[in-house]
All heavy atoms as TSV, in Angstrom:
chain	resi	resn	atom	element	x	y	z
A	1	MET	N	N	-12.862	3.656	-26.685
A	1	MET	CA	C	-11.853	3.141	-25.774
A	1	MET	C	C	-11.107	2.011	-26.463
A	1	MET	O	O	-11.710	1.114	-27.022
A	1	MET	CB	C	-12.553	2.648	-24.485
A	1	MET	CG	C	-11.597	1.874	-23.605
A	1	MET	SD	S	-12.310	1.367	-22.021
A	1	MET	CE	C	-13.678	0.417	-22.479
A	2	GLU	N	N	-9.819	2.095	-26.417
A	2	GLU	CA	C	-8.971	1.109	-27.065
A	2	GLU	C	C	-8.693	-0.024	-26.082
A	2	GLU	O	O	-8.342	0.185	-24.934
A	2	GLU	CB	C	-7.645	1.765	-27.450
A	2	GLU	CG	C	-6.631	0.814	-28.000
A	2	GLU	CD	C	-5.317	1.519	-28.266
A	2	GLU	OE1	O	-5.368	2.611	-28.869
A	2	GLU	OE2	O	-4.300	0.958	-27.889
A	3	LEU	N	N	-8.868	-1.262	-26.516
A	3	LEU	CA	C	-8.553	-2.420	-25.691
A	3	LEU	C	C	-7.335	-3.111	-26.292
A	3	LEU	O	O	-7.116	-3.112	-27.477
A	3	LEU	CB	C	-9.739	-3.414	-25.703
A	3	LEU	CG	C	-11.016	-2.899	-25.054
A	3	LEU	CD1	C	-12.094	-3.976	-25.142
A	3	LEU	CD2	C	-10.805	-2.525	-23.605
A	4	GLN	N	N	-6.573	-3.676	-25.397
A	4	GLN	CA	C	-5.373	-4.415	-25.821
A	4	GLN	C	C	-5.530	-5.864	-25.465
A	4	GLN	O	O	-6.012	-6.207	-24.385
A	4	GLN	CB	C	-4.132	-3.845	-25.110
A	4	GLN	CG	C	-3.900	-2.382	-25.443
A	4	GLN	CD	C	-2.797	-1.793	-24.577
A	4	GLN	OE1	O	-2.271	-2.436	-23.699
A	4	GLN	NE2	N	-2.465	-0.569	-24.877
A	5	ILE	N	N	-5.119	-6.748	-26.374
A	5	ILE	CA	C	-5.158	-8.183	-26.114
A	5	ILE	C	C	-3.728	-8.674	-25.993
A	5	ILE	O	O	-2.890	-8.452	-26.863
A	5	ILE	CB	C	-5.901	-8.928	-27.247
A	5	ILE	CG1	C	-7.339	-8.395	-27.376
A	5	ILE	CG2	C	-5.878	-10.417	-26.976
A	5	ILE	CD1	C	-8.123	-9.023	-28.485
A	6	HIS	N	N	-3.447	-9.322	-24.876
A	6	HIS	CA	C	-2.130	-9.857	-24.592
A	6	HIS	C	C	-2.022	-11.306	-25.052
A	6	HIS	O	O	-2.995	-11.907	-25.451
A	6	HIS	CB	C	-1.818	-9.727	-23.090
A	6	HIS	CG	C	-1.731	-8.315	-22.629
A	6	HIS	ND1	N	-0.607	-7.543	-22.788
A	6	HIS	CD2	C	-2.649	-7.519	-22.047
A	6	HIS	CE1	C	-0.824	-6.344	-22.325
A	6	HIS	NE2	N	-2.049	-6.298	-21.861
A	7	MET	N	N	-0.813	-11.832	-24.983
A	7	MET	CA	C	-0.566	-13.210	-25.458
A	7	MET	C	C	-1.496	-14.222	-24.806
A	7	MET	O	O	-1.882	-15.187	-25.409
A	7	MET	CB	C	0.896	-13.586	-25.207
A	7	MET	CG	C	1.884	-12.788	-26.053
A	7	MET	SD	S	1.698	-13.103	-27.805
A	7	MET	CE	C	2.361	-14.752	-27.890
A	8	ASN	N	N	-1.874	-13.998	-23.536
A	8	ASN	CA	C	-2.742	-14.956	-22.866
A	8	ASN	C	C	-4.221	-14.623	-23.063
A	8	ASN	O	O	-5.076	-15.037	-22.324
A	8	ASN	CB	C	-2.404	-15.027	-21.383
A	8	ASN	CG	C	-2.591	-13.711	-20.675
A	8	ASN	OD1	O	-2.980	-12.726	-21.282
A	8	ASN	ND2	N	-2.334	-13.694	-19.383
A	9	ASP	N	N	-4.499	-13.806	-24.115
A	9	ASP	CA	C	-5.858	-13.425	-24.474
A	9	ASP	C	C	-6.574	-12.579	-23.414
A	9	ASP	O	O	-7.764	-12.429	-23.436
A	9	ASP	CB	C	-6.729	-14.631	-24.818
A	9	ASP	CG	C	-6.238	-15.335	-26.077
A	9	ASP	OD1	O	-5.589	-14.683	-26.892
A	9	ASP	OD2	O	-6.488	-16.547	-26.201
A	10	GLU	N	N	-5.817	-12.017	-22.502
A	10	GLU	CA	C	-6.387	-11.160	-21.478
A	10	GLU	C	C	-6.661	-9.805	-22.097
A	10	GLU	O	O	-5.814	-9.207	-22.758
A	10	GLU	CB	C	-5.427	-11.034	-20.295
A	10	GLU	CG	C	-5.916	-10.117	-19.219
A	10	GLU	CD	C	-4.840	-9.935	-18.140
A	10	GLU	OE1	O	-4.043	-10.853	-17.948
A	10	GLU	OE2	O	-4.851	-8.887	-17.511
A	11	ILE	N	N	-7.841	-9.277	-21.895
A	11	ILE	CA	C	-8.216	-7.975	-22.448
A	11	ILE	C	C	-8.040	-6.966	-21.350
A	11	ILE	O	O	-8.579	-7.126	-20.240
A	11	ILE	CB	C	-9.654	-7.952	-22.975
A	11	ILE	CG1	C	-9.799	-8.960	-24.124
A	11	ILE	CG2	C	-10.038	-6.537	-23.407
A	11	ILE	CD1	C	-11.216	-9.125	-24.617
A	12	THR	N	N	-7.266	-5.919	-21.622
A	12	THR	CA	C	-7.035	-4.901	-20.596
A	12	THR	C	C	-7.303	-3.540	-21.167
A	12	THR	O	O	-7.227	-3.291	-22.385
A	12	THR	CB	C	-5.553	-4.922	-20.102
A	12	THR	OG1	O	-4.709	-4.695	-21.245
A	12	THR	CG2	C	-5.219	-6.241	-19.435
A	13	LYS	N	N	-7.631	-2.588	-20.282
A	13	LYS	CA	C	-7.832	-1.230	-20.667
A	13	LYS	C	C	-6.472	-0.554	-20.738
A	13	LYS	O	O	-5.547	-0.944	-20.073
A	13	LYS	CB	C	-8.701	-0.511	-19.621
A	13	LYS	CG	C	-10.092	-1.043	-19.530
A	13	LYS	CD	C	-10.819	-0.307	-18.448
A	13	LYS	CE	C	-12.195	-0.893	-18.244
A	13	LYS	NZ	N	-12.914	-0.279	-17.140
A	14	PRO	N	N	-6.351	0.525	-21.477
A	14	PRO	CA	C	-5.120	1.304	-21.475
A	14	PRO	C	C	-4.783	1.734	-20.027
A	14	PRO	O	O	-5.687	1.941	-19.236
A	14	PRO	CB	C	-5.395	2.477	-22.383
A	14	PRO	CG	C	-6.555	2.032	-23.221
A	14	PRO	CD	C	-7.324	1.086	-22.391
A	15	SER	N	N	-3.515	1.900	-19.729
A	15	SER	CA	C	-3.108	2.165	-18.366
A	15	SER	C	C	-3.656	3.469	-17.816
A	15	SER	O	O	-3.796	3.609	-16.604
A	15	SER	CB	C	-1.579	2.146	-18.257
A	15	SER	OG	O	-1.056	3.168	-19.098
A	16	HIS	N	N	-3.979	4.438	-18.655
A	16	HIS	CA	C	-4.508	5.705	-18.165
A	16	HIS	C	C	-6.001	5.622	-17.779
A	16	HIS	O	O	-6.518	6.545	-17.180
A	16	HIS	CB	C	-4.289	6.822	-19.190
A	16	HIS	CG	C	-5.047	6.656	-20.452
A	16	HIS	ND1	N	-4.574	5.842	-21.466
A	16	HIS	CD2	C	-6.221	7.166	-20.886
A	16	HIS	CE1	C	-5.442	5.853	-22.464
A	16	HIS	NE2	N	-6.444	6.644	-22.127
A	17	GLN	N	N	-6.670	4.519	-18.085
A	17	GLN	CA	C	-8.075	4.334	-17.715
A	17	GLN	C	C	-8.192	3.243	-16.661
A	17	GLN	O	O	-8.084	2.066	-16.976
A	17	GLN	CB	C	-8.916	3.977	-18.951
A	17	GLN	CG	C	-8.966	5.072	-19.960
A	17	GLN	CD	C	-9.756	4.670	-21.180
A	17	GLN	OE1	O	-9.903	3.488	-21.467
A	17	GLN	NE2	N	-10.278	5.669	-21.890
A	18	LYS	N	N	-8.390	3.659	-15.420
A	18	LYS	CA	C	-8.485	2.682	-14.324
A	18	LYS	C	C	-9.948	2.372	-14.043
A	18	LYS	O	O	-10.835	3.249	-14.181
A	18	LYS	CB	C	-7.830	3.247	-13.068
A	18	LYS	CG	C	-6.340	3.423	-13.242
A	18	LYS	CD	C	-5.728	3.900	-11.963
A	18	LYS	CE	C	-4.241	4.042	-12.136
A	18	LYS	NZ	N	-3.606	4.563	-10.934
A	19	SER	N	N	-10.191	1.174	-13.591
A	19	SER	CA	C	-11.552	0.780	-13.239
A	19	SER	C	C	-11.950	1.520	-11.943
A	19	SER	O	O	-11.126	2.022	-11.209
A	19	SER	CB	C	-11.639	-0.723	-13.034
A	19	SER	OG	O	-10.959	-1.103	-11.823
A	20	TRP	N	N	-13.245	1.494	-11.655
A	20	TRP	CA	C	-13.699	2.147	-10.431
A	20	TRP	C	C	-13.129	1.452	-9.203
A	20	TRP	O	O	-12.829	2.104	-8.206
A	20	TRP	CB	C	-15.244	2.172	-10.393
A	20	TRP	CG	C	-15.837	0.795	-10.218
A	20	TRP	CD1	C	-16.239	-0.010	-11.212
A	20	TRP	CD2	C	-16.117	0.128	-9.006
A	20	TRP	NE1	N	-16.740	-1.178	-10.712
A	20	TRP	CE2	C	-16.681	-1.126	-9.349
A	20	TRP	CE3	C	-15.952	0.431	-7.664
A	20	TRP	CZ2	C	-17.048	-2.035	-8.381
A	20	TRP	CZ3	C	-16.347	-0.493	-6.696
A	20	TRP	CH2	C	-16.881	-1.723	-7.076
A	21	LEU	N	N	-12.902	0.133	-9.292
A	21	LEU	CA	C	-12.327	-0.563	-8.154
A	21	LEU	C	C	-10.871	-0.175	-7.934
A	21	LEU	O	O	-10.443	0.037	-6.794
A	21	LEU	CB	C	-12.429	-2.089	-8.391
A	21	LEU	CG	C	-11.918	-2.975	-7.255
A	21	LEU	CD1	C	-12.624	-2.672	-5.945
A	21	LEU	CD2	C	-12.069	-4.446	-7.624
A	22	GLU	N	N	-10.124	-0.010	-9.022
A	22	GLU	CA	C	-8.747	0.464	-8.897
A	22	GLU	C	C	-8.692	1.856	-8.327
A	22	GLU	O	O	-7.841	2.160	-7.479
A	22	GLU	CB	C	-8.040	0.412	-10.278
A	22	GLU	CG	C	-7.786	-0.944	-10.780
A	22	GLU	CD	C	-7.321	-0.951	-12.236
A	22	GLU	OE1	O	-7.903	-0.207	-13.051
A	22	GLU	OE2	O	-6.398	-1.694	-12.532
A	23	ARG	N	N	-9.573	2.721	-8.747
A	23	ARG	CA	C	-9.614	4.097	-8.219
A	23	ARG	C	C	-10.000	4.101	-6.755
A	23	ARG	O	O	-9.431	4.852	-5.955
A	23	ARG	CB	C	-10.569	4.983	-9.035
A	23	ARG	CG	C	-10.054	5.263	-10.429
A	23	ARG	CD	C	-10.872	6.306	-11.141
A	23	ARG	NE	N	-12.302	6.082	-11.123
A	23	ARG	CZ	C	-13.020	5.529	-12.058
A	23	ARG	NH1	N	-12.446	5.146	-13.181
A	23	ARG	NH2	N	-14.333	5.370	-11.929
A	24	LEU	N	N	-10.969	3.291	-6.372
A	24	LEU	CA	C	-11.403	3.208	-4.988
A	24	LEU	C	C	-10.274	2.645	-4.132
A	24	LEU	O	O	-9.970	3.192	-3.038
A	24	LEU	CB	C	-12.637	2.324	-4.844
A	24	LEU	CG	C	-13.168	2.102	-3.435
A	24	LEU	CD1	C	-13.574	3.435	-2.810
A	24	LEU	CD2	C	-14.308	1.112	-3.446
A	25	SER	N	N	-9.597	1.606	-4.601
A	25	SER	CA	C	-8.490	1.049	-3.854
A	25	SER	C	C	-7.382	2.039	-3.647
A	25	SER	O	O	-6.809	2.164	-2.558
A	25	SER	CB	C	-7.929	-0.185	-4.571
A	25	SER	OG	O	-8.879	-1.212	-4.627
A	26	HIS	N	N	-7.074	2.796	-4.690
A	26	HIS	CA	C	-6.037	3.817	-4.579
A	26	HIS	C	C	-6.396	4.869	-3.537
A	26	HIS	O	O	-5.550	5.314	-2.774
A	26	HIS	CB	C	-5.799	4.457	-5.951
A	26	HIS	CG	C	-4.747	5.526	-5.929
A	26	HIS	ND1	N	-3.422	5.235	-5.792
A	26	HIS	CD2	C	-4.853	6.859	-5.990
A	26	HIS	CE1	C	-2.730	6.377	-5.768
A	26	HIS	NE2	N	-3.593	7.393	-5.895
A	27	THR	N	N	-7.668	5.240	-3.510
A	27	THR	CA	C	-8.131	6.259	-2.535
A	27	THR	C	C	-8.046	5.714	-1.120
A	27	THR	O	O	-7.573	6.417	-0.207
A	27	THR	CB	C	-9.578	6.681	-2.847
A	27	THR	OG1	O	-9.598	7.229	-4.178
A	27	THR	CG2	C	-10.079	7.692	-1.879
A	28	LEU	N	N	-8.473	4.499	-0.920
A	28	LEU	CA	C	-8.514	3.951	0.430
A	28	LEU	C	C	-7.164	3.412	0.928
A	28	LEU	O	O	-6.907	3.386	2.117
A	28	LEU	CB	C	-9.547	2.804	0.488
A	28	LEU	CG	C	-10.976	3.192	0.221
A	28	LEU	CD1	C	-11.869	1.969	0.216
A	28	LEU	CD2	C	-11.476	4.212	1.263
A	29	LEU	N	N	-6.309	3.004	0.018
A	29	LEU	CA	C	-5.045	2.381	0.385
A	29	LEU	C	C	-3.853	3.250	0.017
A	29	LEU	O	O	-2.860	2.792	-0.489
A	29	LEU	CB	C	-4.938	1.018	-0.308
A	29	LEU	CG	C	-6.080	0.043	-0.045
A	29	LEU	CD1	C	-5.914	-1.198	-0.886
A	29	LEU	CD2	C	-6.105	-0.328	1.430
A	30	ARG	N	N	-3.985	4.511	0.292
A	30	ARG	CA	C	-2.901	5.454	-0.041
A	30	ARG	C	C	-1.659	5.146	0.764
A	30	ARG	O	O	-1.724	4.685	1.899
A	30	ARG	CB	C	-3.321	6.894	0.254
A	30	ARG	CG	C	-4.196	7.443	-0.821
A	30	ARG	CD	C	-4.499	8.855	-0.522
A	30	ARG	NE	N	-5.912	8.857	-0.168
A	30	ARG	CZ	C	-6.555	9.890	0.290
A	30	ARG	NH1	N	-5.965	11.010	0.519
A	30	ARG	NH2	N	-7.836	9.803	0.518
A	31	GLU	N	N	-0.525	5.446	0.202
A	31	GLU	CA	C	0.755	5.270	0.901
A	31	GLU	C	C	0.893	6.373	1.935
A	31	GLU	O	O	0.419	7.494	1.740
A	31	GLU	CB	C	1.910	5.370	-0.103
A	31	GLU	CG	C	1.929	4.207	-1.064
A	31	GLU	CD	C	3.103	4.329	-2.034
A	31	GLU	OE1	O	4.030	5.103	-1.777
A	31	GLU	OE2	O	3.057	3.630	-3.051
A	32	PRO	N	N	1.557	6.054	3.042
A	32	PRO	CA	C	1.788	7.108	4.049
A	32	PRO	C	C	2.645	8.227	3.458
A	32	PRO	O	O	3.546	7.957	2.667
A	32	PRO	CB	C	2.516	6.370	5.166
A	32	PRO	CG	C	2.842	5.030	4.673
A	32	PRO	CD	C	2.110	4.781	3.420
A	33	LYS	N	N	2.349	9.443	3.841
A	33	LYS	CA	C	3.061	10.606	3.305
A	33	LYS	C	C	4.245	11.037	4.155
A	33	LYS	O	O	5.091	11.761	3.715
A	33	LYS	CB	C	2.100	11.754	3.129
A	33	LYS	CG	C	0.975	11.423	2.172
A	33	LYS	CD	C	0.469	12.647	1.468
A	33	LYS	CE	C	-0.672	12.418	0.557
A	33	LYS	NZ	N	-0.652	11.339	-0.320
A	34	ASP	N	N	4.265	10.592	5.417
A	34	ASP	CA	C	5.395	10.939	6.285
A	34	ASP	C	C	5.572	9.834	7.329
A	34	ASP	O	O	4.826	8.830	7.334
A	34	ASP	CB	C	5.154	12.293	6.968
A	34	ASP	CG	C	3.866	12.362	7.766
A	34	ASP	OD1	O	3.377	11.305	8.262
A	34	ASP	OD2	O	3.317	13.470	7.904
A	35	ARG	N	N	6.597	9.993	8.164
A	35	ARG	CA	C	6.892	8.961	9.159
A	35	ARG	C	C	5.776	8.720	10.149
A	35	ARG	O	O	5.526	7.585	10.541
A	35	ARG	CB	C	8.177	9.326	9.903
A	35	ARG	CG	C	9.440	9.180	9.083
A	35	ARG	CD	C	10.655	9.532	9.903
A	35	ARG	NE	N	11.834	9.555	9.070
A	35	ARG	CZ	C	12.622	8.540	8.888
A	35	ARG	NH1	N	12.395	7.407	9.487
A	35	ARG	NH2	N	13.679	8.624	8.116
A	36	GLU	N	N	5.094	9.782	10.523
A	36	GLU	CA	C	4.008	9.613	11.496
A	36	GLU	C	C	2.865	8.772	10.899
A	36	GLU	O	O	2.320	7.919	11.570
A	36	GLU	CB	C	3.506	10.986	11.960
A	36	GLU	CG	C	2.561	10.900	13.172
A	36	GLU	CD	C	3.229	10.189	14.369
A	36	GLU	OE1	O	4.405	10.441	14.660
A	36	GLU	OE2	O	2.525	9.385	14.992
A	37	GLN	N	N	2.539	9.018	9.653
A	37	GLN	CA	C	1.484	8.208	8.993
A	37	GLN	C	C	1.978	6.765	8.863
A	37	GLN	O	O	1.172	5.838	8.995
A	37	GLN	CB	C	1.152	8.794	7.627
A	37	GLN	CG	C	0.326	10.031	7.698
A	37	GLN	CD	C	-0.078	10.550	6.343
A	37	GLN	OE1	O	0.284	9.969	5.294
A	37	GLN	NE2	N	-0.807	11.646	6.308
A	38	LEU	N	N	3.274	6.571	8.583
A	38	LEU	CA	C	3.811	5.240	8.488
A	38	LEU	C	C	3.712	4.516	9.847
A	38	LEU	O	O	3.292	3.374	9.922
A	38	LEU	CB	C	5.261	5.260	8.007
A	38	LEU	CG	C	5.969	3.922	7.951
A	38	LEU	CD1	C	5.247	2.916	7.047
A	38	LEU	CD2	C	7.404	4.101	7.497
A	39	LEU	N	N	4.049	5.225	10.911
A	39	LEU	CA	C	3.962	4.640	12.257
A	39	LEU	C	C	2.492	4.301	12.584
A	39	LEU	O	O	2.211	3.259	13.176
A	39	LEU	CB	C	4.520	5.577	13.289
A	39	LEU	CG	C	6.034	5.611	13.356
A	39	LEU	CD1	C	6.533	6.779	14.234
A	39	LEU	CD2	C	6.586	4.296	13.865
A	40	ASP	N	N	1.577	5.172	12.223
A	40	ASP	CA	C	0.139	4.897	12.440
A	40	ASP	C	C	-0.272	3.628	11.688
A	40	ASP	O	O	-1.007	2.795	12.242
A	40	ASP	CB	C	-0.726	6.071	11.992
A	40	ASP	CG	C	-0.635	7.279	12.921
A	40	ASP	OD1	O	-0.163	7.131	14.075
A	40	ASP	OD2	O	-1.007	8.371	12.472
A	41	LEU	N	N	0.181	3.487	10.468
A	41	LEU	CA	C	-0.127	2.315	9.663
A	41	LEU	C	C	0.434	1.058	10.335
A	41	LEU	O	O	-0.219	0.017	10.407
A	41	LEU	CB	C	0.429	2.471	8.241
A	41	LEU	CG	C	0.231	1.297	7.297
A	41	LEU	CD1	C	-1.247	1.078	7.031
A	41	LEU	CD2	C	0.982	1.527	6.038
A	42	LEU	N	N	1.691	1.145	10.812
A	42	LEU	CA	C	2.313	0.002	11.461
A	42	LEU	C	C	1.572	-0.364	12.767
A	42	LEU	O	O	1.349	-1.536	13.058
A	42	LEU	CB	C	3.771	0.279	11.744
A	42	LEU	CG	C	4.662	0.383	10.515
A	42	LEU	CD1	C	6.040	0.886	10.884
A	42	LEU	CD2	C	4.768	-0.981	9.809
A	43	ARG	N	N	1.218	0.647	13.545
A	43	ARG	CA	C	0.455	0.388	14.784
A	43	ARG	C	C	-0.863	-0.290	14.477
A	43	ARG	O	O	-1.279	-1.232	15.162
A	43	ARG	CB	C	0.214	1.705	15.552
A	43	ARG	CG	C	1.455	2.238	16.209
A	43	ARG	CD	C	1.123	3.501	17.045
A	43	ARG	NE	N	2.317	4.235	17.289
A	43	ARG	CZ	C	2.625	5.406	16.722
A	43	ARG	NH1	N	1.813	5.982	15.877
A	43	ARG	NH2	N	3.774	6.002	17.044
A	44	ASP	N	N	-1.557	0.212	13.465
A	44	ASP	CA	C	-2.841	-0.371	13.048
A	44	ASP	C	C	-2.653	-1.813	12.604
A	44	ASP	O	O	-3.459	-2.695	12.936
A	44	ASP	CB	C	-3.460	0.478	11.943
A	44	ASP	CG	C	-4.833	-0.049	11.519
A	44	ASP	OD1	O	-5.693	-0.183	12.425
A	44	ASP	OD2	O	-5.036	-0.306	10.353
A	45	SER	N	N	-1.581	-2.055	11.873
A	45	SER	CA	C	-1.290	-3.434	11.416
A	45	SER	C	C	-1.049	-4.371	12.603
A	45	SER	O	O	-1.478	-5.516	12.592
A	45	SER	CB	C	-0.057	-3.433	10.495
A	45	SER	OG	O	-0.346	-2.703	9.345
A	46	ALA	N	N	-0.384	-3.881	13.628
A	46	ALA	CA	C	-0.137	-4.694	14.831
A	46	ALA	C	C	-1.474	-4.953	15.563
A	46	ALA	O	O	-1.701	-6.058	16.038
A	46	ALA	CB	C	0.878	-4.002	15.721
A	47	GLU	N	N	-2.305	-3.941	15.651
A	47	GLU	CA	C	-3.606	-4.111	16.329
A	47	GLU	C	C	-4.454	-5.128	15.615
A	47	GLU	O	O	-5.190	-5.892	16.232
A	47	GLU	CB	C	-4.350	-2.783	16.419
A	47	GLU	CG	C	-3.749	-1.839	17.419
A	47	GLU	CD	C	-4.413	-0.463	17.383
A	47	GLU	OE1	O	-5.506	-0.323	16.753
A	47	GLU	OE2	O	-3.873	0.470	17.998
A	48	ARG	N	N	-4.367	-5.151	14.281
A	48	ARG	CA	C	-5.171	-6.115	13.492
A	48	ARG	C	C	-4.426	-7.456	13.350
A	48	ARG	O	O	-4.912	-8.339	12.653
A	48	ARG	CB	C	-5.476	-5.543	12.102
A	48	ARG	CG	C	-6.433	-4.369	12.184
A	48	ARG	CD	C	-6.814	-3.814	10.817
A	48	ARG	NE	N	-5.682	-3.203	10.156
A	48	ARG	CZ	C	-5.179	-3.583	8.976
A	48	ARG	NH1	N	-5.724	-4.547	8.315
A	48	ARG	NH2	N	-4.139	-2.958	8.473
A	49	GLN	N	N	-3.282	-7.571	13.998
A	49	GLN	CA	C	-2.461	-8.782	14.005
A	49	GLN	C	C	-1.946	-9.170	12.614
A	49	GLN	O	O	-1.778	-10.334	12.331
A	49	GLN	CB	C	-3.223	-9.955	14.657
A	49	GLN	CG	C	-3.548	-9.637	16.108
A	49	GLN	CD	C	-4.321	-10.745	16.768
A	49	GLN	OE1	O	-4.897	-11.606	16.138
A	49	GLN	NE2	N	-4.310	-10.732	18.098
A	50	VAL	N	N	-1.723	-8.156	11.782
A	50	VAL	CA	C	-1.089	-8.396	10.501
A	50	VAL	C	C	0.417	-8.624	10.754
A	50	VAL	O	O	1.044	-9.454	10.101
A	50	VAL	CB	C	-1.312	-7.206	9.532
A	50	VAL	CG1	C	-0.524	-7.376	8.254
A	50	VAL	CG2	C	-2.795	-7.068	9.257
A	51	ILE	N	N	0.958	-7.835	11.675
A	51	ILE	CA	C	2.327	-8.025	12.164
A	51	ILE	C	C	2.230	-8.184	13.700
A	51	ILE	O	O	1.267	-7.731	14.306
A	51	ILE	CB	C	3.268	-6.867	11.805
A	51	ILE	CG1	C	2.789	-5.541	12.422
A	51	ILE	CG2	C	3.412	-6.736	10.302
A	51	ILE	CD1	C	3.735	-4.381	12.225
A	52	ASP	N	N	3.234	-8.840	14.297
A	52	ASP	CA	C	3.139	-8.967	15.752
A	52	ASP	C	C	3.829	-7.792	16.414
A	52	ASP	O	O	4.479	-6.954	15.791
A	52	ASP	CB	C	3.673	-10.326	16.208
A	52	ASP	CG	C	5.147	-10.534	15.912
A	52	ASP	OD1	O	5.920	-9.556	15.840
A	52	ASP	OD2	O	5.519	-11.713	15.744
A	53	ARG	N	N	3.671	-7.688	17.726
A	53	ARG	CA	C	4.211	-6.565	18.491
A	53	ARG	C	C	5.734	-6.475	18.393
A	53	ARG	O	O	6.279	-5.379	18.347
A	53	ARG	CB	C	3.782	-6.660	19.962
A	53	ARG	CG	C	2.302	-6.438	20.162
A	53	ARG	CD	C	1.945	-4.991	20.011
A	53	ARG	NE	N	0.493	-4.830	20.037
A	53	ARG	CZ	C	-0.091	-3.680	19.804
A	53	ARG	NH1	N	0.629	-2.607	19.530
A	53	ARG	NH2	N	-1.371	-3.582	19.810
A	54	ASP	N	N	6.418	-7.612	18.377
A	54	ASP	CA	C	7.882	-7.587	18.232
A	54	ASP	C	C	8.291	-6.972	16.902
A	54	ASP	O	O	9.243	-6.186	16.859
A	54	ASP	CB	C	8.470	-9.000	18.352
A	54	ASP	CG	C	8.356	-9.553	19.745
A	54	ASP	OD1	O	8.255	-8.771	20.713
A	54	ASP	OD2	O	8.389	-10.796	19.887
A	55	ASP	N	N	7.577	-7.312	15.832
A	55	ASP	CA	C	7.851	-6.697	14.534
A	55	ASP	C	C	7.630	-5.198	14.575
A	55	ASP	O	O	8.437	-4.430	14.031
A	55	ASP	CB	C	6.956	-7.331	13.445
A	55	ASP	CG	C	7.282	-8.802	13.196
A	55	ASP	OD1	O	8.365	-9.255	13.521
A	55	ASP	OD2	O	6.380	-9.455	12.637
A	56	LEU	N	N	6.546	-4.797	15.233
A	56	LEU	CA	C	6.266	-3.364	15.331
A	56	LEU	C	C	7.400	-2.640	16.049
A	56	LEU	O	O	7.874	-1.617	15.589
A	56	LEU	CB	C	4.943	-3.158	16.104
A	56	LEU	CG	C	4.585	-1.708	16.432
A	56	LEU	CD1	C	4.455	-0.861	15.152
A	56	LEU	CD2	C	3.340	-1.647	17.285
A	57	GLU	N	N	7.839	-3.178	17.164
A	57	GLU	CA	C	8.916	-2.542	17.932
A	57	GLU	C	C	10.205	-2.492	17.103
A	57	GLU	O	O	10.921	-1.495	17.144
A	57	GLU	CB	C	9.133	-3.245	19.245
A	57	GLU	CG	C	7.941	-3.122	20.222
A	57	GLU	CD	C	7.524	-1.674	20.470
A	57	GLU	OE1	O	8.410	-0.821	20.678
A	57	GLU	OE2	O	6.307	-1.392	20.469
A	58	MET	N	N	10.500	-3.567	16.394
A	58	MET	CA	C	11.694	-3.591	15.569
A	58	MET	C	C	11.631	-2.485	14.495
A	58	MET	O	O	12.597	-1.739	14.262
A	58	MET	CB	C	11.884	-4.953	14.906
A	58	MET	CG	C	13.126	-4.994	14.018
A	58	MET	SD	S	13.115	-6.372	12.852
A	58	MET	CE	C	11.674	-6.054	11.873
A	59	LEU	N	N	10.503	-2.398	13.815
A	59	LEU	CA	C	10.338	-1.427	12.743
A	59	LEU	C	C	10.393	0.011	13.299
A	59	LEU	O	O	10.971	0.902	12.664
A	59	LEU	CB	C	9.063	-1.680	11.979
A	59	LEU	CG	C	9.041	-2.956	11.150
A	59	LEU	CD1	C	7.647	-3.276	10.676
A	59	LEU	CD2	C	9.991	-2.831	9.993
A	60	LYS	N	N	9.812	0.209	14.468
A	60	LYS	CA	C	9.910	1.554	15.085
A	60	LYS	C	C	11.376	1.876	15.386
A	60	LYS	O	O	11.795	3.025	15.177
A	60	LYS	CB	C	9.064	1.580	16.362
A	60	LYS	CG	C	7.573	1.644	16.065
A	60	LYS	CD	C	6.677	1.446	17.286
A	60	LYS	CE	C	6.976	2.283	18.436
A	60	LYS	NZ	N	6.037	2.030	19.590
A	61	GLY	N	N	12.126	0.898	15.848
A	61	GLY	CA	C	13.546	1.109	16.114
A	61	GLY	C	C	14.319	1.436	14.859
A	61	GLY	O	O	15.198	2.325	14.857
A	62	VAL	N	N	14.002	0.773	13.792
A	62	VAL	CA	C	14.670	1.031	12.503
A	62	VAL	C	C	14.380	2.488	12.060
A	62	VAL	O	O	15.286	3.176	11.620
A	62	VAL	CB	C	14.193	0.026	11.414
A	62	VAL	CG1	C	14.641	0.455	10.030
A	62	VAL	CG2	C	14.702	-1.365	11.734
A	63	LEU	N	N	13.145	2.919	12.229
A	63	LEU	CA	C	12.812	4.270	11.838
A	63	LEU	C	C	13.529	5.310	12.730
A	63	LEU	O	O	13.972	6.352	12.246
A	63	LEU	CB	C	11.290	4.510	11.915
A	63	LEU	CG	C	10.490	3.810	10.807
A	63	LEU	CD1	C	9.013	3.933	11.096
A	63	LEU	CD2	C	10.810	4.367	9.461
A	64	GLU	N	N	13.651	4.991	14.000
A	64	GLU	CA	C	14.381	5.911	14.914
A	64	GLU	C	C	15.855	6.021	14.520
A	64	GLU	O	O	16.429	7.098	14.488
A	64	GLU	CB	C	14.261	5.447	16.357
A	64	GLU	CG	C	12.902	5.644	16.949
A	64	GLU	CD	C	12.763	5.048	18.335
A	64	GLU	OE1	O	13.782	4.742	18.968
A	64	GLU	OE2	O	11.608	4.909	18.783
A	65	VAL	N	N	16.475	4.896	14.201
A	65	VAL	CA	C	17.886	4.881	13.825
A	65	VAL	C	C	18.077	5.648	12.531
A	65	VAL	O	O	19.025	6.410	12.374
A	65	VAL	CB	C	18.418	3.429	13.684
A	65	VAL	CG1	C	19.773	3.410	13.006
A	65	VAL	CG2	C	18.465	2.762	15.030
A	66	SER	N	N	17.133	5.513	11.602
A	66	SER	CA	C	17.304	6.188	10.301
A	66	SER	C	C	17.104	7.685	10.400
A	66	SER	O	O	17.509	8.435	9.529
A	66	SER	CB	C	16.325	5.586	9.276
A	66	SER	OG	O	15.001	5.923	9.580
A	67	GLU	N	N	16.472	8.152	11.474
A	67	GLU	CA	C	16.282	9.612	11.675
A	67	GLU	C	C	17.558	10.294	12.104
A	67	GLU	O	O	17.705	11.495	11.916
A	67	GLU	CB	C	15.189	9.863	12.713
A	67	GLU	CG	C	13.790	9.614	12.234
A	67	GLU	CD	C	12.744	9.880	13.270
A	67	GLU	OE1	O	13.082	9.878	14.475
A	67	GLU	OE2	O	11.597	10.117	12.893
A	68	THR	N	N	18.459	9.572	12.737
A	68	THR	CA	C	19.674	10.176	13.306
A	68	THR	C	C	20.778	10.234	12.284
A	68	THR	O	O	20.795	9.674	11.241
A	68	THR	CB	C	20.181	9.436	14.534
A	68	THR	OG1	O	20.444	8.062	14.176
A	68	THR	CG2	C	19.151	9.526	15.619
């Protein structure tokens, strides 16, 4: 395995070799594949109070306008 050393002496793996944590994160944090998955993600974010309900409603409105 080839390691690269950057100017700040940080050792990194080549980009094609991801750590198990990066692979797990990618699996668990996949991007939504369609509008319905995006809406589900936004609803979940509002339930967890990552965004507030007003933000959720605004974003849903934006998605509705972009569909027409």
